[in-house]
N, C-alpha and C positions, 0 to 999 in steps of 0.2 A: 358631730360626734362629741362625747364627753371630754376628750382630751383638749380639743380647741377650747372648750368653755373653761377648763381649769387652767390653761395657759392664759387666757383673757383675765381671769380672776387673779392670777399670780402677778400680772402686770398692772391691771387698773383696778382691782377690787379694794375694799377697805383693808386697813392693817391686818385685821383678823382673817379676812378671806384670803389675802395673799399668803400667809403663813399656812392656813389650812390646805389651799390648793397646791402649795409646794409639797406639803407632806403627802398629799393624796398622790401627787405625780411621783414622788419617791417611791412609794408602794407599787404603783403601776410600772414603773421603770425596771422593777426586777423581771419583768417579762420581756423577753427579745423584741417580739413584735410591737409590743407597746413602746419600748424604748426607741424604736425606729420611728414610729408615729409620733412620738413627742418631738424627736429631733427634726422631722420633716414639717410638723406644724409650726417651727420657730421657737420651740421651747428652750433650746440651748441658751440662746441670746437673752431671753426673758429671765431665766435662772441665773445666768452670770450676772445680770443687772441687779437681781434681788440679792444674791450673795455679796455683791459689792455695796449696796446702798440701803439695804433693809435693816430691820430691827435685828438684834442679836438673834432672836428665835427665827426670824425669817431667814437670816443668813445661815443658821444651822440646817434648817429645812432644805433650803436651795443647795447648799453644799452636799447634803445627803443625796439628793436627787442627782446632782451632777456626778457624784460618785457612781451611783447605780448606771447612769447613762454611760458612763466610761467604760463599763464592762463590754460594750460593743466598740470594735476597733474604729470602724467609721465615726462613731459619736465621740471617741476619745481625740481623734484628729480634728473634728470641728469644734470641740471644746477648746483645744489648744489654739486653733486658728482664730477663735473668737476672743481670745485674751483670758480665757478661763484659769489658766494656770496661774497667772500673776495674782488674780483675785483670790484664789484658793490657798496660796502659800503665805 
């Protein structure tokens, strides 16, 4: 599926692809089913790493995606468990 490809690009793509993939995931994460799928595909860990280590633009896109993912309770717990709170504050 497309979500897995976007997560792979956010992790392993060029600098431009990482930011674009995170931005697209941010938009997709507004939908509950997509947010569950992003988390299930390992997106939370990838986005936390991008929010910590990416360029300023990538950090902003990743943080926005994590914000949208956190609208789901299970995702917010997973974000906290993966160290996302420390990265985002």
